[in-house]
C-alpha positions in Angstrom: 0.0 0.1 -0.1 1.4 3.3 -0.9 0.2 6.9 -0.9 1.2 9.2 -3.6 0.0 12.0 -2.3 3.0 11.6 -0.1 5.5 12.1 -2.7 6.2 15.8 -2.4 7.2 15.3 1.3 9.6 12.5 0.6 12.9 14.2 1.2 11.7 15.8 4.3 10.2 12.2 5.8 13.6 11.2 4.6 15.6 13.9 6.6 13.6 13.9 9.2 14.0 10.3 9.5 17.6 10.3 9.7 17.9 13.1 12.2 16.0 11.2 14.7 17.3 8.1 13.9 20.7 9.9 14.8 19.5 11.2 17.9 18.3 7.7 19.0 21.6 6.2 18.2 23.4 8.7 20.0 21.1 8.1 23.2 21.5 4.2 22.6 25.4 4.7 22.3 25.4 6.6 25.5 22.7 4.8 27.9 24.7 1.7 28.3 28.0 3.7 29.1 25.6 4.9 32.1 24.9 2.0 33.5 28.6 0.6 33.3 29.4 4.1 35.3 26.3 3.5 37.5 27.8 0.1 38.6 30.7 1.8 39.8 28.7 3.8 42.6 27.2 2.3 45.6 23.4 2.2 45.9 21.5 4.8 47.5 24.8 7.6 47.0 24.6 10.8 45.9 26.5 9.6 42.6 24.1 6.8 42.2 21.1 9.2 42.7 22.8 11.5 40.0 23.1 8.6 37.6 19.2 7.9 38.2 18.6 11.3 36.8 20.8 11.3 34.1 19.5 7.6 32.9 15.8 9.0 33.1 16.3 12.2 31.5 18.3 10.8 28.6 15.8 8.1 28.0 12.2 10.0 28.7 13.8 13.4 27.1 16.0 12.0 24.1 15.8 8.6 23.3 11.9 7.9 23.6 11.0 11.1 21.6 14.0 10.3 19.2 12.7 6.6 18.6 8.9 7.5 18.2 9.6 9.9 15.5 12.2 7.6 13.7 9.4 5.0 13.7 6.8 7.7 12.3 9.0 9.0 9.9 10.0 5.7 8.7 6.5 4.7 8.4 6.0 7.7 6.1 8.8 6.5 4.1 7.6 3.3 3.4 4.0 4.5 2.6 5.5 7.2 -0.2 5.5 5.2 -3.5 8.9 3.6 -4.9 10.6 4.2 -1.7 10.6 0.3 -0.6 10.9 -3.0 -2.4 9.3 -5.5 -0.6 11.1 -8.1 -2.9 14.8 -6.7 -1.8 17.1 -8.6 0.8 18.3 -5.4 2.4 14.9 -4.0 3.0 14.4 -7.4 5.0 18.0 -7.1 6.7 17.0 -3.5 7.9 13.5 -4.6 9.4 15.3 -7.5 11.4 18.1 -5.0 12.6 15.4 -2.4 13.5 13.4 -5.1 15.8 16.3 -6.2 17.6 17.0 -2.2 18.3 13.5 -2.0 19.6 14.1 -5.1 21.7 17.2 -3.6 23.0 16.0 0.0 23.8 13.3 -2.8 25.8 15.9 -4.3 27.6 17.5 -0.5 28.3 14.4 0.8 29.9 14.2 -2.6 32.3 18.1 -2.4 33.3 17.1 1.7 34.3 14.0 0.3 36.4 16.6 -2.3 38.3 18.9 0.6 38.9 16.1 2.9 39.8 14.9 0.7 42.3 18.4 -0.3 43.6 18.3 -3.9 42.2 20.8 -4.1 39.5 22.0 -7.4 39.3 24.3 -7.2 36.2 28.3 -6.5 36.9 29.9 -3.5 35.0 30.8 -6.1 32.3 27.6 -7.1 31.0 26.9 -3.5 30.4 30.1 -3.1 28.6 29.3 -5.9 26.4 25.8 -4.6 26.0 27.2 -0.9 24.8 28.4 -2.8 21.8 24.9 -3.9 20.7 23.5 -0.5 19.4 27.0 0.0 17.5 26.7 -3.4 15.5 23.2 -2.7 14.8 23.9 0.8 13.6 26.1 -0.8 11.3 23.9 -3.3 9.9 21.3 -0.9 9.5 23.0 1.8 7.5 25.0 -0.7 5.4 21.6 -2.1 4.5 20.0 1.2 3.5 23.1 2.8 1.9 24.9 -0.1 0.2 22.2 -2.4 -0.3 24.1 -5.5 -0.6 
């Protein structure tokens, strides 16, 4: 299903999608790093409380709105005639990586709640490894869309 009425706005949707995706990824790169540093604090300490505020603000004020706008502008792009070839492998690679990114976003939200409740059970090393996940997914998504292998 496509809507020809969207064609004149394609470049605007694309630009807004790229800006939203960039903001979403910036936040997703930083949030697990905050968890690494948060692990180094004592629960209930002034430093721990500061990290809770930083994590909440990053997630609620930057990452979530950027994810939502990425999704909205992505849907508008998909609905624009000629923007997507449903039989192309790159498209399905992007979709799988995007679903994984949404899942990682959800996991980061759960981990934030654990820190918020002073009930984090994961080691600093776990978050150091988790910090690489958005980078890998970012690379897959960009290559899929730009190179279209």
